C-alpha positions, -999 to 999 in steps of 0.1 A, spaced: -2 2 -2 10 33 -6 4 61 21 -17 88 4 6 123 -3 38 111 4 35 78 -19 53 57 9 48 23 9 40 3 43 24 -28 49 -8 -31 69 -5 -61 87 -8 -70 124 -21 -96 147 -59 -86 138 -55 -92 100 -68 -128 87 -64 -129 52 -46 -112 23 -76 -102 -4 -73 -124 -38 -48 -150 -18 -62 -187 -10 -71 -184 29 -39 -209 36 -12 -189 16 -23 -157 28 -23 -167 62 12 -182 60 23 -144 47 10 -125 76 23 -148 97 58 -146 87 56 -109 79 45 -105 113 72 -127 127 99 -104 111 88 -70 121 85 -82 156 117 -94 160 138 -78 190 157 -53 165 121 -37 155 104 -37 188 103 -4 210 92 -7 241 83 25 260 92 30 298 65 59 311 78 85 331 56 114 346 57 140 315 62 115 285 49 119 250 47 92 225 36 96 185 33 69 161 20 67 133 -10 43 129 -6 35 95 29 24 99 33 10 131 19 -20 152 12 -13 186 2 -31 219 -10 -18 248 6 -32 285 -13 -36 313 -24 -1 332 -37 6 363 -56 34 363 -72 35 395 -33 46 407 -22 63 376 -38 90 354 -35 87 317 -42 112 288 -47 102 255 -47 126 227 -56 119 189 -40 140 163 -48 140 129 -19 155 104 -16 157 65 9 135 51 27 165 26 55 145 4 89 170 8 103 183 -24 141 178 -29 
């Protein structure tokens, strides 16, 4: 998939993906499994150790992310969604 405006290529894949359009189901699931195995190798994973005042930003179109357990009875969590335009850079 090419991302709108920037035309950067990206695969939209994560554990919720169940098939590859126009592929036989077994082959599609095998490809998804292989892609997720590759993308979740230790050298490609970032795990954030939260501290007060931290701000983390990611691009949902090009990042797999997972929540970790969070005790909301002890800690305050503030989430804000921001949507930006993906404008291509000119050289």
